[in-house]
C-alpha positions in Angstrom: 75.8 94.2 105.2 72.7 92.7 103.7 72.2 91.9 100.1 68.8 92.0 98.4 67.3 91.9 95.0 65.9 94.9 93.0 64.8 95.4 89.5 65.9 98.5 87.5 64.6 99.5 84.1 67.0 101.1 81.7 66.0 101.9 78.2 62.8 100.0 78.5 64.5 96.8 79.7 64.2 95.5 83.2 67.4 94.2 84.9 67.3 92.2 88.1 70.2 93.0 90.4 71.5 91.8 93.7 73.0 94.7 95.6 73.9 95.8 99.1 71.1 97.7 100.8 73.1 100.9 101.1 73.7 100.9 97.3 70.0 101.0 96.4 69.7 104.7 96.3 72.7 105.1 94.0 71.7 102.3 91.7 68.2 103.7 91.3 69.5 107.3 90.8 72.0 106.1 88.2 69.4 104.2 86.2 67.0 107.2 86.3 69.9 109.5 85.2 70.6 107.1 82.2 66.9 107.1 81.3 66.7 110.9 81.5 69.7 111.2 79.3 68.2 108.8 76.7 65.0 110.9 76.7 67.0 114.1 76.2 69.0 112.6 73.3 65.7 111.4 71.7 64.2 114.8 71.9 67.3 116.6 70.6 68.4 114.3 67.8 66.8 112.2 65.2 68.2 109.0 66.7 65.6 106.4 67.4 67.8 103.2 67.7 68.1 102.4 71.4 71.5 100.9 71.0 72.8 104.2 69.5 71.1 106.1 72.4 72.7 103.8 75.0 76.1 104.1 73.3 75.9 107.9 73.2 74.9 108.0 76.9 77.8 105.7 77.8 80.2 107.9 75.8 78.9 111.1 77.5 79.3 109.6 81.0 82.6 108.0 80.3 84.1 111.2 78.9 82.8 113.2 81.9 84.3 110.7 84.3 87.7 110.9 82.5 87.7 114.7 82.6 86.8 114.6 86.3 89.4 112.0 87.1 92.0 114.0 85.2 91.0 117.0 87.2 91.4 115.2 90.5 94.8 113.8 89.4 95.9 117.3 88.4 94.9 118.6 91.8 96.9 115.8 93.5 99.9 116.6 91.4 99.5 120.3 92.1 99.4 119.6 95.8 102.5 117.4 95.7 104.4 120.1 93.7 103.3 122.8 96.1 104.6 120.6 99.1 107.8 119.9 97.3 108.2 123.6 96.5 107.7 124.5 100.1 110.2 122.0 101.3 112.8 123.2 98.8 112.1 126.8 99.8 112.5 125.9 103.5 115.8 124.1 102.7 117.2 127.0 100.7 116.2 129.5 103.3 118.0 127.4 106.0 121.3 127.6 104.1 
């Protein structure tokens, strides 16, 4: 794996990063997504302060991540319960 340096611009500020080459696409897409969300917030709300826009963007993405993580965990629990239910059913049927 090879590391290299890139610059990404988020909210008008440039950040130098050293990343693995295979991460470049994801990093650039993430920074573009953040910038797009900031533009959308600027267009929809009277918020002009960049710190507020960044905080609102972070809150949106964090809450989305928590909801998705909860959904994945719920799916895992459901799978485990289904497996347990099947084992119990098989055991009861064998009696």
